[in-house]
DOSE-463118 format. One record per atom (N, C-alpha, C): residue in one letter; x, y, z. Coordinates in steps of 0.05 Angstrom, whole numbers, padded with zeros to 5 digits, always signed. Example, Ala and Ser with C-alpha at 12.3 -4.5 7.8 and 13.67 -1.06 7.14 Angstrom:
a+00264-00114+00156
a+00246-00090+00156
a+00264-00066+00156
s+00257-00045+00142
s+00273-00021+00143
s+00258+00001+00157
This chain:
m-01202-02641-00252
m-01223-02609-00231
m-01208-02580-00252
v-01176-02599-00257
v-01174-02546-00267
v-01195-02562-00304
f-01189-02598-00317
f-01210-02593-00339
f-01234-02573-00341
h-01259-02583-00307
h-01278-02567-00313
h-01282-02558-00310
r-01267-02532-00292
r-01256-02504-00295
r-01273-02493-00323
l-01241-02496-00325
l-01231-02485-00368
l-01265-02489-00379
v-01278-02512-00374
v-01298-02522-00388
v-01314-02497-00390
l-01330-02498-00352
l-01345-02476-00348
l-01322-02445-00351
i-01302-02437-00335
i-01303-02407-00352
i-01305-02410-00362
l-01308-02429-00400
l-01308-02415-00425
l-01338-02421-00432
a-01356-02427-00423
a-01379-02429-00423
a-01393-02408-00408
l-01392-02397-00393
l-01390-02376-00380
l-01385-02339-00409
l-01369-02348-00414
l-01356-02331-00426
l-01376-02322-00461
l-01379-02356-00463
l-01401-02355-00492
l-01425-02347-00499
s-01433-02353-00460
s-01468-02351-00453
s-01457-02318-00457
a-01439-02306-00448
a-01439-02282-00436
a-01445-02266-00484
d-01430-02267-00497
d-01420-02263-00509
d-01451-02269-00539
q-01464-02286-00527
q-01489-02291-00544
q-01511-02273-00537
a-01535-02262-00557
a-01539-02248-00574
a-01570-02265-00546
l-01585-02232-00537
l-01618-02240-00530
l-01633-02249-00544
a-01640-02269-00525
a-01680-02290-00557
a-01700-02283-00536
l-01719-02267-00535
l-01733-02266-00533
l-01758-02290-00527
d-01776-02291-00520
d-01795-02314-00504
d-01822-02293-00520
c-01821-02275-00542
c-01853-02262-00550
c-01849-02233-00547
g-01870-02219-00567
g-01862-02204-00581
g-01854-02206-00608
s-01867-02224-00609
s-01867-02222-00645
s-01890-02221-00656
a-01902-02216-00691
a-01929-02199-00696
a-01948-02227-00688
s-01949-02243-00686
s-01970-02255-00677
s-01969-02273-00653
q-01938-02267-00633
q-01952-02270-00599
q-01931-02254-00574
p-01958-02228-00572
p-01955-02211-00559
p-01922-02215-00535
c-01921-02190-00510
c-01910-02199-00498
c-01930-02184-00475
k-01948-02206-00457
k-01971-02200-00427
k-01951-02183-00413
i-01963-02176-00402
i-01958-02146-00374
i-01989-02152-00364
a-02009-02136-00339
a-02020-02145-00324
a-02039-02122-00340
a-02019-02102-00344
a-02061-02087-00370
a-02052-02070-00395
g-02050-02096-00404
g-02046-02099-00429
g-02026-02117-00447
e-02006-02112-00470
e-01992-02131-00478
e-01978-02097-00502
y-01960-02104-00503
y-01927-02094-00533
y-01912-02121-00554
h-01920-02113-00574
h-01897-02123-00588
h-01855-02126-00588
i-01842-02116-00585
i-01817-02123-00592
i-01803-02135-00616
a-01795-02107-00631
a-01768-02129-00647
a-01738-02120-00622
i-01718-02131-00647
i-01693-02132-00636
i-01669-02134-00642
p-01646-02115-00667
p-01636-02127-00673
p-01618-02149-00668
a-01601-02160-00689
a-01600-02176-00682
a-01567-02189-00675
g-01567-02192-00661
g-01540-02204-00642
g-01549-02193-00610
w-01564-02177-00609
w-01587-02165-00600
w-01572-02167-00566
q-01550-02148-00549
q-01542-02153-00522
q-01556-02118-00495
g-01581-02119-00504
g-01592-02090-00505
g-01566-02062-00515
g-01589-02050-00499
g-01586-02008-00515
g-01620-02000-00519
p-01617-01976-00536
p-01638-01955-00544
p-01661-01986-00555
a-01680-01963-00549
a-01701-01966-00560
a-01717-01946-00563
v-01743-01955-00591
v-01762-01932-00605
v-01775-01938-00590
m-01799-01933-00585
m-01822-01940-00570
m-01851-01927-00585
h-01867-01936-00599
h-01884-01934-00629
h-01905-01916-00609
l-01917-01905-00613
l-01956-01911-00621
l-01972-01912-00634
h-01987-01921-00638
h-02000-01935-00658
h-02018-01911-00671
g-02027-01915-00691
g-02051-01890-00694
g-02088-01908-00680
y-02097-01890-00681
y-02121-01898-00680
y-02137-01924-00703
g-02140-01942-00684
g-02153-01960-00687
g-02141-01987-00700
s-02097-01993-00703
s-02090-02006-00702
s-02083-02006-00672
s-02050-02034-00676
s-02035-02044-00666
s-02019-02049-00655
g-02005-02065-00636
g-01982-02052-00637
g-01963-02089-00652
a-01992-02090-00650
a-01980-02131-00668
a-01976-02111-00709
k-02006-02098-00705
k-01999-02093-00746
k-01962-02072-00743
i-01957-02055-00724
i-01936-02050-00715
i-01912-02063-00739
i-01917-02087-00722
i-01891-02102-00721
i-01894-02125-00742
g-01909-02133-00747
g-01906-02132-00777
g-01908-02121-00796
k-01899-02087-00800
k-01877-02082-00837
k-01863-02093-00825
e-01857-02105-00843
e-01823-02115-00836
e-01789-02085-00847
g-01820-02075-00867
g-01793-02049-00879
g-01800-02029-00865
f-01812-02021-00836
f-01813-02023-00815
f-01804-01999-00796
v-01804-02035-00788
v-01779-02039-00758
v-01751-02047-00768
k-01750-02059-00794
k-01720-02058-00802
k-01709-02023-00805
q-01726-02013-00799
q-01705-01974-00807
q-01696-01972-00777
f-01720-01967-00753
f-01696-01980-00717
f-01679-02001-00711
t-01687-02013-00735
t-01667-02049-00726
t-01638-02052-00728
t-01643-02042-00764
t-01608-02036-00762
t-01587-02020-00758
r-01617-01998-00740
r-01586-01975-00745
r-01587-01986-00711
g-01591-02006-00696
g-01587-02014-00677
g-01603-02016-00644
y-01630-02002-00652
y-01655-01995-00636
y-01671-02014-00631
a-01683-02022-00606
a-01702-02048-00609
a-01736-02026-00608
l-01750-02042-00631
l-01773-02026-00623
l-01791-02036-00615
i-01808-02016-00591
i-01825-02030-00573
i-01853-02017-00591
a-01884-02043-00590
a-01907-02024-00598
a-01923-02043-00575
p-01929-02022-00561
p-01946-02029-00544
p-01981-02022-00562
t-02008-02033-00549
t-02024-02039-00560
t-02048-02028-00550
g-02061-02004-00567
g-02083-01996-00537
g-02096-02016-00545
l-02124-01995-00529
l-02141-02016-00512
l-02169-02004-00543
p-02194-02017-00533
p-02220-01999-00544
p-02229-01986-00535
w-02239-01955-00537
w-02234-01928-00518
w-02274-01936-00514
h-02295-01959-00518
h-02317-01965-00513
h-02316-01992-00518
e-02328-02010-00503
e-02342-02026-00511
e-02353-02043-00536
g-02331-02056-00555
g-02334-02056-00579
g-02331-02037-00607
k-02303-02018-00597
k-02304-01990-00612
k-02272-01993-00609
p-02257-01991-00629
p-02224-01996-00641
p-02203-01991-00629
n-02187-02002-00627
n-02163-01984-00600
n-02161-01951-00601
d-02146-01942-00583
d-02142-01922-00587
d-02125-01920-00561
w-02125-01885-00556
w-02103-01902-00530
w-02110-01856-00516
a-02113-01863-00490
a-02126-01858-00460
a-02115-01821-00456
v-02112-01813-00483
v-02112-01777-00483
v-02118-01754-00478
r-02110-01732-00466
r-02132-01714-00449
r-02143-01698-00467
d-02181-01700-00468
d-02184-01703-00490
d-02207-01676-00484
g-02219-01688-00456
g-02255-01679-00447
g-02258-01705-00444
w-02262-01728-00456
w-02282-01755-00456
w-02264-01776-00435
l-02281-01780-00422
l-02267-01792-00395
l-02269-01813-00389
t-02273-01842-00402
t-02286-01865-00396
t-02266-01888-00408
y-02247-01879-00413
y-02214-01890-00431
y-02224-01914-00411
p-02210-01941-00409
p-02216-01964-00389
p-02193-01966-00372
r-02174-01944-00382
r-02150-01943-00367
r-02128-01927-00374
r-02106-01920-00349
r-02085-01895-00358
r-02058-01913-00367
d-02059-01899-00389
d-02033-01905-00411
d-02012-01883-00411
v-02023-01879-00377
v-01999-01855-00377
v-01990-01882-00353
i-02000-01895-00341
i-01984-01926-00317
i-01969-01938-00336
f-01993-01953-00356
f-01989-01970-00373
f-01958-01976-00395
l-01954-01941-00405
l-01937-01950-00412
l-01903-01952-00392
h-01907-01936-00375
h-01888-01931-00356
h-01880-01964-00353
e-01902-01985-00351
e-01909-02023-00347
e-01884-02041-00370
v-01893-02012-00388
v-01884-02029-00407
v-01864-02033-00424
l-01858-02008-00405
l-01825-02001-00406
l-01807-02023-00389
a-01819-02014-00365
a-01797-02030-00343
a-01806-02064-00359
d-01821-02071-00365
d-01820-02100-00381
d-01818-02107-00390
a-01808-02082-00420
a-01784-02089-00436
a-01744-02082-00417
v-01748-02079-00400
v-01715-02065-00395
v-01706-02093-00381
e-01728-02102-00370
e-01724-02128-00354
e-01716-02154-00358
r-01729-02154-00388
r-01740-02171-00396
r-01712-02174-00429
a-01708-02150-00439
a-01705-02156-00463
a-01668-02134-00468
g-01673-02117-00450
g-01643-02099-00432
g-01646-02081-00451
v-01670-02072-00438
v-01669-02043-00457
v-01651-02016-00434
d-01638-01999-00464
d-01627-01977-00428
d-01657-01952-00429
p-01664-01957-00403
p-01689-01938-00394
p-01670-01904-00413
g-01639-01904-00405
g-01633-01885-00403
g-01646-01861-00433
r-01646-01893-00445
r-01626-01886-00481
r-01660-01896-00510
v-01675-01881-00482
v-01712-01888-00503
v-01720-01866-00515
v-01734-01860-00538
v-01744-01840-00556
v-01769-01841-00543
l-01793-01835-00539
l-01825-01845-00547
l-01846-01831-00569
t-01835-01841-00600
t-01860-01830-00625
t-01892-01844-00620
g-01907-01830-00636
g-01934-01848-00647
g-01936-01827-00664
f-01958-01837-00681
f-01964-01833-00696
f-01998-01824-00701
s-02014-01795-00702
s-02034-01791-00704
s-02052-01796-00675
r-02063-01798-00670
r-02075-01813-00647
r-02051-01815-00627
g-02033-01841-00631
g-02020-01843-00623
g-01983-01818-00605
g-02000-01801-00636
g-01973-01784-00630
g-01985-01753-00606
s-02026-01752-00606
s-02024-01740-00587
s-02021-01751-00560
m-02021-01769-00561
m-01999-01789-00530
m-01977-01791-00530
v-01963-01779-00545
v-01932-01767-00539
v-01932-01745-00533
w-01953-01722-00545
w-01952-01704-00519
w-01959-01700-00494
d-01975-01716-00503
d-01987-01719-00471
d-01963-01736-00440
m-01962-01754-00451
m-01934-01747-00452
m-01902-01739-00439
a-01898-01736-00462
a-01879-01708-00466
a-01879-01688-00445
c-01916-01674-00425
c-01921-01654-00422
c-01934-01660-00392
l-01949-01695-00385
l-01940-01715-00358
l-01939-01720-00353
a-01901-01736-00363
a-01877-01741-00361
a-01853-01750-00377
p-01854-01725-00372
p-01826-01721-00385
p-01801-01737-00382
d-01798-01744-00365
d-01779-01766-00344
d-01789-01792-00356
f-01807-01793-00371
f-01797-01826-00383
f-01799-01829-00399
a-01791-01816-00420
a-01767-01828-00447
a-01747-01807-00445
r-01724-01799-00458
r-01691-01781-00468
r-01714-01762-00490
a-01735-01769-00489
a-01739-01747-00520
a-01761-01759-00541
y-01778-01731-00546
y-01810-01754-00559
y-01803-01736-00589
a-01816-01757-00600
a-01825-01743-00630
a-01849-01756-00636
p-01860-01732-00632
p-01894-01746-00638
p-01892-01731-00667
a-01925-01756-00685
a-01924-01746-00705
a-01948-01733-00713
a-01958-01730-00730
a-01988-01718-00746
a-02011-01726-00704
g-02006-01713-00704
g-02023-01716-00677
g-02009-01692-00660
g-02025-01670-00640
g-02023-01665-00624
g-02039-01652-00596
f-02041-01630-00573
f-02063-01636-00551
f-02077-01634-00561
w-02094-01642-00553
w-02129-01643-00550
w-02149-01613-00522
l-02166-01599-00530
l-02161-01582-00511
l-02192-01612-00492
p-02185-01599-00464
p-02171-01565-00470
p-02146-01564-00458
m-02136-01561-00477
m-02104-01557-00477
m-02078-01540-00445
p-02065-01569-00439
p-02049-01545-00419
p-02057-01528-00407
k-02048-01516-00387
k-02033-01485-00387
k-02004-01504-00385
k-02007-01520-00370
k-01966-01523-00360
k-01960-01550-00357
c-01923-01552-00361
c-01927-01578-00363
c-01913-01592-00322
a-01907-01621-00332
a-01876-01622-00297
a-01859-01613-00318
g-01849-01617-00334
g-01821-01597-00336
g-01812-01598-00372
p-01786-01600-00372
p-01772-01584-00404
p-01774-01611-00409
s-01768-01615-00457
s-01777-01644-00463
s-01756-01638-00484
h-01747-01663-00489
h-01735-01652-00521
h-01751-01676-00538
l-01768-01645-00554
l-01801-01654-00582
l-01783-01647-00603
l-01786-01661-00606
l-01792-01668-00638
l-01824-01671-00656
h-01826-01643-00669
h-01862-01657-00681
h-01856-01648-00706
v-01858-01664-00721
v-01878-01665-00749
v-01907-01683-00756
h-01901-01658-00782
h-01927-01638-00777
h-01934-01652-00818
g-01959-01659-00830
g-01964-01649-00861
g-01971-01630-00863
f-01955-01607-00880
f-01974-01585-00888
f-02012-01575-00890
a-02016-01618-00906
a-02044-01611-00908
a-02057-01619-00898
d-02048-01631-00887
d-02066-01671-00862
d-02093-01647-00863
p-02107-01657-00870
p-02138-01659-00867
p-02149-01668-00843
m-02138-01692-00843
m-02145-01717-00806
m-02138-01691-00785
v-02119-01688-00777
v-02114-01672-00752
v-02100-01648-00765
p-02113-01618-00771
p-02089-01599-00787
p-02073-01575-00761
m-02069-01571-00775
m-02054-01561-00760
m-02055-01529-00745
e-02090-01521-00759
e-02102-01506-00741
e-02116-01516-00710
g-02117-01541-00717
g-02132-01553-00705
g-02176-01557-00720
r-02188-01571-00690
r-02222-01574-00703
r-02230-01599-00689
a-02257-01590-00682
a-02275-01609-00674
a-02284-01631-00694
w-02289-01657-00667
w-02300-01670-00671
w-02325-01694-00655
h-02341-01679-00673
h-02364-01705-00670
h-02386-01729-00669
n-02381-01741-00630
n-02388-01773-00646
n-02421-01769-00633
d-02440-01777-00650
d-02466-01781-00653
d-02482-01810-00634
e-02468-01829-00640
e-02488-01848-00623
e-02473-01846-00592
f-02447-01832-00577
f-02457-01812-00557
f-02453-01780-00542
d-02471-01768-00568
d-02485-01744-00560
d-02445-01723-00547
i-02418-01734-00565
i-02404-01722-00547
i-02388-01697-00562
t-02377-01684-00569
t-02360-01654-00581
t-02324-01663-00570
v-02319-01675-00581
v-02275-01660-00571
v-02265-01653-00588
s-02231-01624-00587
s-02221-01616-00605
s-02198-01627-00603
q-02188-01626-00625
q-02160-01625-00625
q-02162-01585-00627
a-02116-01587-00612
a-02113-01558-00611
a-02112-01556-00629
d-02102-01529-00635
d-02068-01505-00644
d-02057-01511-00656
i-02039-01527-00669
i-02003-01546-00659
i-01995-01522-00647
w-02004-01497-00672
w-01965-01475-00669
w-01980-01472-00639
e-02009-01476-00618
e-02007-01468-00597
e-01994-01482-00580
g-02003-01521-00577
g-01975-01530-00561
g-01956-01515-00560
l-01937-01518-00590
l-01912-01508-00593
l-01901-01477-00581
q-01917-01454-00577
q-01914-01449-00557
q-01916-01454-00530
l-01929-01470-00537
l-01921-01475-00496
l-01899-01489-00493
w-01887-01501-00503
w-01870-01513-00501
w-01840-01491-00504
r-01849-01483-00516
r-01818-01460-00526
r-01835-01443-00490
r-01851-01443-00476
r-01854-01436-00439
r-01829-01452-00432
e-01845-01477-00427
e-01850-01495-00432
e-01801-01502-00413
n-01788-01499-00441
n-01769-01507-00448
n-01751-01482-00451
g-01770-01457-00431
g-01742-01431-00440
g-01741-01428-00479
c-01753-01413-00491
c-01739-01426-00507
c-01743-01406-00517
l-01724-01378-00538
l-01723-01362-00548
l-01757-01363-00568
s-01773-01326-00552
s-01795-01344-00588
s-01800-01349-00612
n-01758-01338-00625
n-01761-01337-00661
n-01736-01356-00663
a-01755-01381-00688
a-01730-01403-00691
a-01699-01386-00697
a-01688-01409-00682
a-01657-01392-00704
a-01640-01419-00723
e-01671-01429-00729
e-01647-01436-00757
e-01673-01456-00788
h-01678-01449-00793
h-01698-01449-00810
h-01689-01474-00827
e-01697-01496-00843
e-01687-01520-00858
e-01699-01518-00878
i-01699-01508-00905
i-01717-01529-00938
i-01698-01542-00958
s-01722-01565-00949
s-01690-01581-00973
s-01711-01607-00976
e-01722-01612-00990
e-01738-01643-01010
e-01763-01638-01003
g-01780-01616-01009
g-01805-01629-00996
g-01815-01619-00960
l-01780-01616-00948
l-01780-01610-00915
l-01789-01579-00903
w-01789-01566-00891
w-01797-01549-00875
w-01775-01548-00852
r-01759-01535-00847
r-01749-01545-00804
r-01749-01517-00795
k-01753-01528-00769
k-01753-01501-00742
k-01739-01517-00725
r-01719-01498-00707
r-01700-01504-00689
r-01706-01487-00677
w-01714-01487-00647
w-01715-01456-00625
w-01695-01460-00608
n-01671-01438-00601
n-01658-01452-00580
n-01670-01447-00552
c-01665-01464-00533
c-01675-01457-00502
c-01658-01479-00479
e-01658-01467-00466
e-01642-01460-00445
e-01646-01494-00424
n-01675-01506-00434
n-01678-01526-00427
n-01693-01546-00447
g-01680-01579-00442
g-01691-01578-00476
g-01681-01578-00493
s-01706-01598-00510
s-01699-01576-00543
s-01726-01571-00566
l-01732-01557-00587
l-01754-01560-00597
l-01745-01565-00624
e-01770-01576-00638
e-01763-01580-00679
e-01779-01579-00677
l-01795-01567-00711
l-01818-01574-00719
l-01804-01587-00755
v-01818-01602-00758
v-01815-01612-00786
v-01841-01605-00799
l-01847-01599-00822
l-01881-01598-00839
l-01863-01599-00866
h-01885-01634-00882
h-01883-01641-00892
h-01894-01631-00914
k-01904-01618-00947
k-01920-01624-00966
k-01943-01643-00981
g-01945-01668-00945
g-01963-01682-00963
g-01987-01679-00928
r-02005-01699-00935
r-02027-01693-00921
r-02024-01713-00883
h-02042-01738-00876
h-02039-01748-00861
h-02023-01772-00851
g-02003-01767-00847
g-01966-01795-00861
g-01948-01781-00844
l-01931-01805-00850
l-01902-01793-00851
l-01896-01796-00873
p-01872-01775-00874
p-01866-01769-00892
p-01834-01778-00896
h-01819-01790-00938
h-01811-01804-00936
h-01790-01798-00919
g-01758-01814-00898
g-01747-01812-00902
g-01747-01801-00857
w-01778-01817-00849
w-01783-01792-00818
w-01759-01813-00804
t-01759-01839-00816
t-01738-01859-00785
t-01728-01845-00782
t-01711-01833-00807
t-01662-01823-00809
t-01678-01799-00794
i-01690-01780-00806
i-01695-01757-00803
i-01701-01761-00766
v-01724-01766-00739
v-01728-01772-00714
v-01696-01795-00702
l-01687-01821-00714
l-01662-01824-00695
l-01635-01796-00694
d-01631-01800-00729
d-01606-01778-00730
d-01613-01749-00703
w-01640-01739-00707
w-01642-01713-00686
w-01638-01728-00667
f-01645-01752-00648
f-01635-01758-00610
f-01617-01766-00622
e-01597-01776-00640
e-01573-01778-00637
e-01559-01759-00626
g-01566-01734-00642
g-01559-01711-00654
g-01560-01706-00619
l-01574-01705-00589
l-01576-01675-00576
l-01561-01706-00557
d-01536-01717-00568
d-01520-01718-00537
d-01498-01714-00550
r-01493-01698-00575
r-01461-01673-00582
r-01466-01652-00564
């Protein structure tokens, strides 16, 4: 009897040290929930912890994001799970997109709710710590990050959009302050800093990207930031501003490129995120 008890105790101790294994999340097998699907990659020896949820650009998918081995490893080698949800076609037969607040009201899903459901599933399925999540996104995914930071600031610990901002009509007020790091290409022609209109002839609709600077002004108000940046840094083709704020935080990084992520973007985001708790 004593021997069997010792075997049971040893088995429990060994199982406690084993890494979590997932039955879904690879590039070929998404994790499915009622409103859609997502992919997830976890670090070796993962037993739960922080995560980055990354929203793909227009026409892409979570499978494509998680299939980029080099991109994924930049997160997992630092101990982060990478969660990559997939948008839905914005209209039948059209590319994947996010339900960004842009005045075009035919999106098939409320993505603010969907992303909450994705995170809840990743917490239960993979042991993601909901208090240590940073939401990132590129281009149209970046715009969805701006919306999430404004409409649901408690969703994530911090928000790091790139190459995408608010669309018109721009919100006049947000639900609360946020920690926001925005990265943008100085010469971006797809999502120019000053905004631009986009017209679809098939549906005869026009939607407009808001001015990034106006969006940052809104965040200065929401976060109670001083109007002038407290710090400026120029190095290796990057121009960085940081504001002192009463609540949340606000930083802007401009790079000399166009519509893309600058070299070292992952490091910039994770270093900033980890610095919030110092």
